[in-house]
N, C-alpha and C positions, 0 to 999 in steps of 0.2 A: 815252581818256576825253570824252565829249561836253561840246562844251563851245557857251553859249548864242553865237548870234551877235547880232550888233548890230543894231540899230534901222533902221539904213540900207538897210541889203541888203533885196533884197527875196525875197520862200520861191520863186520858180522861181529868183532867182543862188544863192540857201542851196544850193537841192540839187543844182544843176552841178555845185558847188565840191565838195560831201557825194560825188558818185559820183566826180568826180576823184580825188581822195584817198585812194577807195572803190578805183578801176579796176574798175567797172562803166557801163554804160550806162545814161541816164537813163530812167525809164520814162513815153515822153508823156504816156500814161493818167492817170499822178501830178499830173505839171506841167499835166496841163489844168481837173483838177478839185480840185487845193488850195484853193479858198476854196468848197469843197460841204463840207454839214457830211456826210455820209453819202462814208466812201472806199471803192470795191469794189474792191481786190487779187489777188485770189485768184488760184489757177493763172497767173503770172505768170513764176515764174522766178526771185525774186530771189538767193534764197539769204541767207549772210551778211555779206556783203559789203553786197550793194544792201537788206539790210533795215537793215545799220548808218546808210547811204545816207538811207534814209525816215526813221529817228528822231530824225539831224541834219537835218536840217530840219521837222521838227512839235516841236523845245523848243519853240519862239517861236511856234506857230501856234495861231490861236485857234479856228476856226472847223469842223475836222473833231471832230465828237462820239460818230461811229459807224467803226470802223478794222478794217476784214474783211482779213484776209492769209493766208487761208485757204491750205493746198496751196505752199507756197512755198519750201521747206524751207531754210526759216532755220534751224534746227538749237540747242545752245546759248548757242551763240555770238551769232547774230543774235538768239535772245529776252533775253540778256546787255542789248544794247543798245536794244533798245525797255524793260525796264526801269529802268532809267538814263532814257533818257527821260521815260516815266509819273513818276519823280521829280519833275519839277519841269514837264509839261504835267499840267493839269486840269481841263481840257476833255471830254480823252477821255473816256467815262460806258460803250460798247461796245466790247470787242475782240473779233475773230476769231482766233486761230491755231489754228485747229485743220490736224491732219493735215501737223504740222513738223516732226517725226522728235525730238520735245526731251526725249524720253527721262527718265532719274533727274534727271541733271543742269540738264536745263532744268525739270524739278515743284521744285528745291532754290533757281533762282533766283526763279520766279516765284512761290515762295509768301514768300521773302523780303519782296518789291515787296508781296504781300497785307498785311502786319503793318504795311505806313505807308502803304496807299495808300487816300485817301477820297473818290476820285474817279470807281472803279471801280464800276459796277451789274449789266452782264452780261460774263459773261466761259466762253467757248467755247473748252475746251481736247478738244476730242473728237479721236481717233486720233493718240494721240502716244509710243502705244508706254509711256504709263505704267502699272507695275505695280505689286505690294504694298509694292516697297521707295519707289517715287515716291509713293503716296498720304499716307507718314507723313509728308512736308512738309506738306502741306497742314494735319492737324489742330492745329498749332498756330495757325497760321495765320490759317485759318477759325473758331479759338474767340474770337478777336479782334474780329477784321474785324463788323460788323455792317454795312455798307454791301454790300454784294455781295448782290443780289437773286436774282441768275438764273447759275450753274454750270452748264455742260454739261462732263463727261467719259464722256460715251460712246466707245464703239468702241478704248477699250485693252484690259488686260488685266490684272484686277482681279480676285483670285482669292478664295478664303476669307480670309487675312488682312486682305487690301484692305478685304474686308467688314466686320472687327474695327475695322481705321481709320476707315471712311466714318461707321459705329455713333460712331463718337467724334466726329467730328465732328457729325454729327445732333443727341446730347445736347448739346452744350455750344456751339454757334453759332444764333444769334436775330436772324439776319437776313435768308437762306435762305430764299425764297420758289417757285422753282422749281430743281429737279435732276433732269439726266437723267443715270443712268448703265445703260442700255441698252448692249446689246450690248458686255456685259465674260463675266466668270464668276463669277459670287457664287450661293456655293448653301451651304450646309450649315452651318456653323458660321457664316460668312460671313456666311449670309443673315439665321442666328437673331441675332448679335450685330447687325447693323444695324436689323431690326423696332426689338430693347431701343434703339434711338437715336433712334429714329421715334417712340414711344409718350412720353420724353422730350422729344420734340422740341414747340413751341408755335408756329410761325412758319410751315414749310413747308407750301404750297398744291398744287403739283404733283411730284409724284414719278413719275418715268419708271424703270421697271423690268423695261420687259420684252427679252428674248430672254438673259438667264441664266437658274439654273438651279436655283433655289427649290424649286421638287417640296413633296410633300404639309409636312415639316418647317418649311418657310419660310413655305408659307402658312398652317399655324399660331401661326409667332411674328405674321407678318400679322395677323392675326386677335386674337390676344392685346392689340397693339399699337393698334390701328383700339377697341378698349372705350375705351380710356382717346384717346386724342389728339384732336382737337378741332378740326385748322385743317385738315387733308389736303381736300382738292375735289376733283383725280383723282390714280387709283391707276391705271395702266396697269405689267398686270401679263400681256404677250401673252408668250404664247410661252415658258414656265416650268417643263414639265412636271407641271402639278398638274391630276389629275383629279377623278372623281364625288369622293374622300372628303376630297383638296385642298379642293375649294368648299365642304367640310362645316364646316370644321374651317374655315374664311375667315368660314361666315357665322354663327360664331357672335361675332363681333366685329362684324358687319352689323347682328348685333342690337340692339348696344348705339345703335352712332355715330348722328349726329343730321346729320353735316357733307356728307359725302362724296355729291359729284356726280355725277360720272363714275370708273366700273369698267371696264376695259377688260382681255378674260379668252380675246380669239382664240385661236385659234393652239394650243390647249393639247390634252389628251384627255382632252374630258370628253365626253355628250352627253345629250341632252333632259332626261333626269333631274336632272340638277347647273342645267342651263337651268330648272328646277321649279322645286326647290327653292330659286335665284334668286330668282326674284317671291316666292312664299310667305314669303318673308325680307324684299323687301319692302313684302309688303301688308302684313303682321304690322303692322308699323312705321309710324303713320300721322303720325309725326315727321319719319322719312327724306326727305332731301329730294334722292333719286337723281332723275339727269334724263337722263342716257344708260347704259347696258349695251351693253358689244360681244360675242356669243360668235359673231359671225359664220360662224365654221367649222361651229358646230353644224346640224342637219338639227332639224326642230321637229315634233311629230305633232297634231293636231285638241284635245290635251289642251292642253298645251300655248297654245294659241289660244284657246284658253274661260281659259284662268286669265287669258292675258295682257290679252283683254278688261274681267274683273273688274278684275283690278291695273289699268289707264286708267279706271275708273271715279274710284280714289282717286288717281289719277297721270298729269292728263291728257296732262300736258305731256312724261314722261317718253318717250324714245327708243329702242328696243331694235331689237340690230342682229343678225341671226341668218340662216341660209345659206339659206334655205327651206322648206318643208314636206316632209310624208312623210320625219320624222325618227321615229325608230323605237327603241326599249332593248333595245338587244341579249341576248338571250336565250340560255344553252346549248342546245343541242338534245334535247329527251328522250329519246332513248337506247333503247335494249329494255333494261327491267329485269332481273335476274338470276329466273330462276327459282325458282329455291331459295328466294331472299328473297321472293318473293307466297308462296309454301308457309309458309313461316315464319312471315310476317304473318298466313298467313290460319289459322296452329293457335293462335298469341297471343292471337287474337279470340278466340277458342273454347274457350280454356284445353284445348288438344288438345295431348296428347304424338304427338312424328313416328311412335314405331314405331307404337302404338296403331293413327295414323290409315291405315300401310300394312298391318295385320294385317287390315282386316275387309276389305279387296280379298286374302286370299292365304289361300283357304279351306283351301288342303293344307298351309298351312304350313311350306312349305319357303322363304321369304323369296323368293322369286324367282317374277315376275307374268310372265305373257306380255302381250309391248308391247301388245297389240290392246285385250286387259281391262285392259291399266295406262288407255290411252287414255282407255277408255270410263269409269273410275270419277271423276278426272279432272275431264272431265266433271261427269259426272252430282254427282260433287261442288259443283259453282257454284264453282269456282276461277279466277279472273280474268286466263285464262294464254290468250295464242290461240296459233293455230297453229303459229307459227315459233318462240316461247317453248315451247311443247311438244316440239315437235322437236329443241329443244337439250337440253331435262331429258333427252327417250328417249338422246339421243348420250350422254351426260356416263355416265348409267347404263345403258345398253348399250356400252361401248366397243368390245366384240368383237363385239359386230350379233349375238348368238345366240338373239335372237327373244325374249329375257327380261329382263326388269327384275330386278336383284340392290338391294333396297331395304337390304343391310345396306350400299351401299357409301356410304347418303344418310347416315351418321352422320360416318361422314370428310367428307364434302361439307362436308355441316350447319358441321361448326368450322372450315372452312376457311372459311365463307362469316362466320361469328362472329367467327373473328379478322379478314379483310380488314376487318368491318365497328370492329372495335376499332383499326383502323390508321388507316381512312380518318378516322375522330371524331377518336382523338389526333394525325391531320394537320389536321384544321381548329382543333383547340382549341390547334396551336403555329401558328397561321398566327396564327390571332386575340391571340395574345397577346403577339407581335412585334410587328403591328402596333401593341399597345395599348401597350407599351414604348417603342418609336421614339417613339409618341406624347407617352409622359410624359417622357422623357430629354428633348425637343427643349421640354417646354414649361419642366422646372428649368432646360435651358440660357437659356434666354430671359430666365427671372428673374432667375437668373446677372447676366447679364448686365446685367442693369437695377439690382442692386443697385451694377454696378461702374460703373455708371453718372450713381448719384445719392452725391452727397459728401453725406458726414456732415453733423450736423446744426451743430456746432460752423464748418467750414467754410463749410457755406451762410448762417452766420450772420456769417460773416470776407467774405464775397464782399460782401455785402448793402452791407455800409462799407464797404469799399473802393473806390476811383475807378480803378486801376491795371487794366491788360489781365489777365485769365482766362489763366491757362498750364497746359496740360494735355498730363497727359501721351502722352508715344508710345509706353511699351508697348505692344508688341500680345499678349503673352503673359503671362498670369496667375501667379501663385507656382503654385498647385499644376503647371499645366502644365509651369513649369519644371521639378520636385520630379519630373512624370512622364519628362521626358526624360531627367537626372539615372539613373535609374536604381530598381528595386526597392529597394535597400537602402537609400536613404532612409526612404523610409515602413516598412520593418521595423524600423528602430532606432528612428526614433521612436513607436511603438506597443510598445517594449520599453522605455519610457523610464518611469519615475517621476515621477508630475503631479502638483505641487500643486494644489488646490480653483480654485487660481486658472488653471493652464493648460489643468485639463481645460477647462475655460470658453471656453477661446480655440482647443480642438485639436477645440471641439463643430463651432464656429463655422466651424474652417475644412473641418472635414470637410463642411459643409452646403456649403459654394461646392462644393468636389468632385466632380468629376462627366466618367464616361467613357464618349464612343459613340462606342464600338466596334463596337457594330449596327448604329449608322445608316451605314447606307449606304455604310459603307465609312469614314469618319470617326475620326479617333484620338481629339478629343474638341474641345468646344468651350470655344475662348480665354477667358476673359471680359478688356478688356481695363482695367486697375487704371486710378482716378488716382492721383496720385502719395503720394496722402495714404493713403489704402487700400494700397497697397503696402507702405508702411514700417511699416502696425500689423498684415500679414496674417501670422497665424503661422507660416504655413509658408513665407514672402517667403527665397530666399537670400538670403544677408549680399553674395553676392559681385554 
């Protein structure tokens, strides 16, 4: 337990005494700068005991407002001493304890401090081995803390469930203006839930999501969030596996958003097509306030540069970062068209049957045509076949090299070609259908998460007339997700049960929230983080 020192003792004496009690060597840099407003003590190897001595000497310090203890291996024990000090020291506004191996225990300690602290404005917790279990402790703390304006949780290990908790934080917090979540593993259902939280947030101005795995589904959810969010100024989604399709989905939100000024999209697998689409989206919105567009890994072409000049007339202050000129739109090589397909298209245009076409060449009606005559007739008929395609056709019809073309084989060849065409068409339609289904699933998941983050009308009215802190449920698994884990038998018994009219309505509401995304990049389903009131009223909620 840290005790507040007597006023007669100087700060240096207090620190030396605390070091003696902790059994550590005093840091001379700390002693020289104890009366400065900013204390930079990163990479000093303090350890838990050194942090305890620092905390004891800061109990009565009124000078230091910025404290940087990055990379000092203070661990949860040292964090506990710092937290105890912050309960009595109301002068420190900026605290950096990044890279200190705090883990889950450290996250719990810091979250308890955030429930009471009213002095901290900036807190940096990067690279502290926080995982999905760690971030749940911050949900309730940050829903009640409205003083903290900047939070850095980058370089941690938040995954899908962590993204759901972070979505709850964004939906309930009314103080954060800068949030750094870069270099985590947020993707799929976590990315969608976080975007849903962003939609409900009205304070955040800068959001850094770089080096995660949002992908196209996350880009779609971000686009939906930007259609409503009117506070975000800067969005960084660098290196998030977003391709041209993802940019197209994101642009649906940019078409409506009027507040975003900086968009960073570099190091994503996009090309000049996506770059031109972004410019067109910006130019179509005179109300757009975009000031910086970062696509610094994209090589552009003259068409892009011409479009950029046009956009600059309406947005003269906008800066666009790109890799350089001579970009190109990648296209598949033309390849060699199947000569049988060329002949079939030729006959279809002229409404001729293939058998009649070749009978005109076969004067003897033997269904066998000399190769030279066959070549001459094909050329005279004006079929668009080059010499290579004609050689391939002859080789197909005269496999044994007898010098004669047996056009009876053309029927089998044509049938095979038709089957291949149909299979190719089915493959394209299946791919298109799967792509559409993924987008629809992501969109349904996004709106399900939005409903989960939105308190019912009665709850909102109660909150408006209440002065007590808001308490948010930290349960990341929705009732239907719990049901999915319990097995199919529960769902089967529910469907077999005879229901009244009221139960049917409740079941329909639960079915509306149910959504399985098994086909979505390998994820099982989106967990909808429900509020406490919603979970209690959910018809599918497990009573246990």
